[in-house]
C-alpha positions as CSV (number, residue, x, y, z in Angstrom):
1,X,103.4,79.9,-76.0
2,X,101.2,76.9,-76.3
3,X,99.2,75.2,-79.1
4,X,96.0,72.7,-78.7
5,X,96.5,69.2,-79.7
6,X,94.0,67.2,-81.5
7,X,94.9,63.4,-81.6
8,X,92.9,62.5,-84.3
9,X,94.6,64.9,-86.7
10,X,98.0,63.8,-85.4
11,X,97.1,60.2,-86.4
12,X,95.7,61.4,-89.7
13,X,99.1,63.1,-90.6
14,X,101.0,60.3,-89.8
15,X,102.6,62.0,-86.5
16,X,101.6,59.3,-84.4
17,X,100.0,55.9,-84.9
18,X,96.7,54.6,-83.3
19,X,99.1,52.0,-81.5
20,X,100.8,54.6,-79.7
21,X,97.8,56.4,-78.2
22,X,96.7,55.4,-74.6
23,X,93.3,54.2,-73.8
24,X,91.0,55.5,-71.1
25,X,92.4,56.2,-67.7
26,X,95.0,58.5,-66.0
27,X,98.0,59.5,-68.2
28,X,101.0,57.3,-67.8
29,X,103.8,58.5,-65.8
30,X,106.9,60.0,-67.7
31,X,110.0,58.1,-67.3
32,X,113.5,59.8,-67.0
33,X,115.5,59.4,-70.3
34,X,118.4,61.2,-71.8
35,X,119.6,61.7,-75.5
36,X,123.0,62.7,-76.9
37,X,123.4,65.0,-79.9
38,X,126.9,64.3,-81.4
39,X,128.1,66.8,-83.6
40,X,131.0,66.6,-86.2
41,X,132.1,69.8,-87.5
42,X,135.1,68.5,-89.6
43,X,133.4,69.3,-93.0
44,X,131.8,72.1,-94.7
45,X,128.4,72.0,-92.7
46,X,128.3,70.4,-89.2
47,X,126.9,66.7,-89.1
48,X,124.9,65.1,-86.4
49,X,124.3,61.4,-85.7
50,X,121.1,60.2,-86.2
51,X,119.6,56.7,-86.6
52,X,115.8,55.0,-87.4
53,X,114.1,53.3,-84.9
54,X,112.9,49.7,-85.6
55,X,109.4,49.2,-87.3
56,X,108.7,46.8,-84.3
57,X,109.5,49.4,-81.6
58,X,106.4,50.4,-79.7
59,X,107.6,54.0,-79.3
60,X,108.2,56.3,-82.4
61,X,108.6,53.2,-85.1
62,X,110.6,53.9,-87.9
63,X,111.3,57.7,-86.9
64,X,114.8,59.3,-87.0
65,X,116.3,59.9,-83.8
66,X,119.3,60.7,-81.6
67,X,120.7,57.9,-79.7
68,X,119.3,57.9,-76.3
69,X,117.0,55.9,-73.7
70,X,115.6,55.4,-70.3
71,X,117.9,56.0,-67.1
72,X,118.9,53.0,-65.4
73,X,119.6,52.5,-61.8
74,X,123.1,51.9,-62.5
75,X,123.5,55.3,-63.7
76,X,123.4,56.9,-60.5
77,X,125.9,54.9,-59.2
78,X,128.8,55.7,-61.5
79,X,131.3,58.3,-60.2
80,X,133.1,59.9,-63.1
81,X,136.1,61.8,-62.4
82,X,135.1,64.7,-64.3
83,X,131.6,66.1,-63.4
84,X,129.3,68.2,-65.0
85,X,130.1,72.1,-65.9
86,X,128.5,74.1,-62.7
87,X,126.1,76.0,-65.3
88,X,124.9,72.7,-66.8
89,X,124.4,71.3,-63.3
90,X,122.4,74.3,-62.2
91,X,119.9,74.4,-65.3
92,X,119.5,70.5,-65.0
93,X,118.8,71.0,-61.2
94,X,115.8,73.2,-61.9
95,X,113.9,70.1,-62.2
96,X,115.7,67.4,-60.2
97,X,118.8,66.9,-57.7
98,X,122.0,66.8,-58.6
99,X,122.4,63.3,-58.3
100,X,119.8,62.6,-60.9
101,X,121.3,65.3,-63.1
102,X,124.3,63.3,-63.3
103,X,122.6,59.8,-64.2
104,X,120.9,61.8,-67.0
105,X,123.9,62.6,-68.5
106,X,125.8,59.2,-67.5
107,X,122.7,57.7,-69.2
108,X,122.9,59.7,-72.5
109,X,126.6,58.4,-72.7
110,X,125.4,54.9,-71.9
111,X,122.7,54.6,-74.1
112,X,124.6,55.9,-77.0
113,X,127.1,53.3,-76.6
114,X,124.5,50.7,-76.4
115,X,122.8,51.8,-79.5
116,X,125.8,53.1,-81.6
117,X,129.2,51.6,-80.3
118,X,130.7,54.9,-79.8
119,X,132.5,55.6,-76.6
120,X,132.1,59.1,-75.2
121,X,135.0,59.8,-72.6
122,X,138.6,59.7,-72.2
123,X,141.4,57.2,-71.2
124,X,141.8,57.1,-67.2
125,X,144.2,55.3,-64.9
126,X,142.4,54.0,-62.9
127,X,139.2,52.9,-64.9
128,X,136.0,53.0,-62.8
129,X,134.7,49.7,-61.6
130,X,131.0,48.6,-61.6
131,X,128.9,45.4,-61.0
132,X,126.5,47.0,-63.9
133,X,126.7,44.8,-67.1
134,X,125.9,47.8,-69.3
135,X,128.5,49.8,-67.6
136,X,131.1,47.3,-67.6
137,X,130.9,47.0,-71.3
138,X,131.5,50.6,-71.8
139,X,134.5,50.5,-69.1
140,X,136.2,47.7,-70.9
141,X,137.3,50.0,-73.5
142,X,139.4,51.5,-70.5
143,X,137.8,55.0,-70.9
144,X,135.5,56.7,-68.1
145,X,132.8,58.8,-69.2
146,X,133.3,62.5,-69.2
147,X,130.5,64.7,-67.9
148,X,132.2,68.1,-68.1
149,X,131.9,68.4,-72.1
150,X,128.4,67.8,-72.3
151,X,126.2,70.8,-73.2
152,X,122.4,70.6,-71.8
153,X,120.5,71.8,-75.0
154,X,116.5,71.0,-74.4
155,X,114.0,69.2,-72.2
156,X,110.9,67.5,-73.6
157,X,108.1,65.5,-71.8
158,X,106.0,63.2,-74.1
159,X,102.2,64.2,-74.5
160,X,99.9,62.6,-72.0
161,X,98.0,61.1,-75.1
162,X,101.0,58.5,-75.7
163,X,100.9,55.3,-74.1
164,X,104.6,55.5,-73.3
165,X,106.0,58.7,-71.8
166,X,109.4,60.2,-71.4
167,X,111.0,63.1,-69.6
168,X,113.7,63.5,-71.9
169,X,116.8,65.8,-71.6
170,X,118.6,66.6,-74.7
171,X,122.5,66.7,-74.4
172,X,125.2,67.8,-77.0
173,X,128.7,66.8,-77.3
174,X,131.6,67.5,-79.8
175,X,132.6,64.0,-81.9
176,X,136.2,65.0,-80.8
177,X,135.4,63.4,-77.6
178,X,134.8,60.1,-79.1
179,X,137.7,57.5,-78.5
180,X,138.3,55.5,-81.3
181,X,137.1,55.4,-84.9
182,X,134.2,58.1,-85.5
183,X,132.3,56.0,-88.0
184,X,129.0,54.8,-89.5
185,X,127.6,51.7,-88.7
186,X,124.7,50.0,-91.2
187,X,123.1,48.4,-88.2
188,X,122.7,49.6,-84.7
189,X,121.3,47.7,-81.6
190,X,118.0,46.6,-82.8
191,X,116.2,49.6,-81.6
192,X,118.3,52.0,-83.4
193,X,119.4,51.2,-87.2
194,X,120.9,52.5,-90.0
195,X,123.2,55.1,-88.1
196,X,124.3,57.8,-90.2
197,X,126.3,61.3,-89.9
198,X,123.6,63.8,-91.4
199,X,124.1,67.6,-92.0
200,X,121.6,69.8,-90.2
201,X,120.1,71.1,-93.3
202,X,119.4,67.7,-94.8
203,X,118.1,66.5,-91.4
204,X,115.6,69.2,-91.2
205,X,114.2,68.0,-94.4
206,X,113.6,64.3,-93.6
207,X,110.1,63.1,-93.4
208,X,110.1,60.5,-90.8
209,X,111.7,63.2,-88.1
210,X,109.6,63.6,-84.8
211,X,108.5,67.2,-84.1
212,X,110.6,67.4,-81.1
213,X,113.5,66.0,-83.0
214,X,113.1,68.8,-85.2
215,X,112.9,71.4,-83.0
216,X,115.7,70.7,-81.1
217,X,117.7,70.1,-84.2
218,X,116.8,73.9,-84.7
219,X,117.9,74.9,-81.4
220,X,121.3,73.1,-82.1
221,X,121.9,75.0,-85.2
222,X,121.1,78.2,-83.9
223,X,123.5,77.5,-80.7
224,X,126.3,76.4,-83.4
225,X,125.8,79.4,-85.9
226,X,125.5,81.9,-82.9
227,X,127.7,80.5,-80.2
228,X,126.9,79.1,-77.0
229,X,127.9,78.6,-73.4
230,X,126.9,76.1,-70.7
231,X,124.7,78.8,-69.1
232,X,122.8,79.2,-72.5
233,X,119.1,78.3,-72.0
234,X,117.1,75.9,-74.2
235,X,113.7,74.8,-74.7
236,X,111.4,72.9,-72.2
237,X,108.5,71.5,-74.4
238,X,105.5,70.0,-72.3
239,X,101.8,69.5,-72.2
240,X,99.5,71.4,-70.0
241,X,95.5,71.4,-70.1
242,X,95.8,69.6,-73.4
243,X,98.1,72.2,-74.9
244,X,101.7,72.1,-76.0
245,X,103.8,74.6,-73.8
246,X,107.3,75.9,-74.9
247,X,109.2,77.1,-72.0
248,X,112.7,77.4,-71.2
249,X,115.2,74.9,-69.4
């Protein structure tokens, strides 16, 4: 399924600002990125962690999103004791190598820690060692990242009309795999602010929610209500010949 894009209409509706549109020339090459949806199921309705991006950020300013960010070179050098589920690995490897698949999952965990302070993993002895400053800060909690508890939900590539583009994979994890306190923080890292646990129904009604985030929330809600397995395919959203394409990942 595809849908023709009109950048003028997107600007008029507030979906994208003019500063986010690229100028003339070839489209920017998308960078690998990963996002983590942390789900709490300890109330009447499942809740997911969302934060608001800083107004000064050049990509999706003021929008409410899941924690996540770009893949770092160090993410491919961490060797966690628990690997991705075989079905998750298989699905991720439709578009990348096994080493990159692990790096994507690790980036989701690392970026979540950097933006929220939440540590996803389990206490291990011995704890992994690294020269990476970002991973050293994570590992100082004596917790190793755990990949086998991550579910691969969706993939989306930023449209070519934007001046910053990402090839993002969306992962999901149960909040029970967070070590330490599961809490709300009034402030995040400077990029992600006002972190809150929000019910899925309320999140869908938020005005400053990017369309792709809304679509992935819908997929998350479907999975939670119908049940899902690591082999369950999810949406893959990208652009072809100026049209949005919805495929499977």
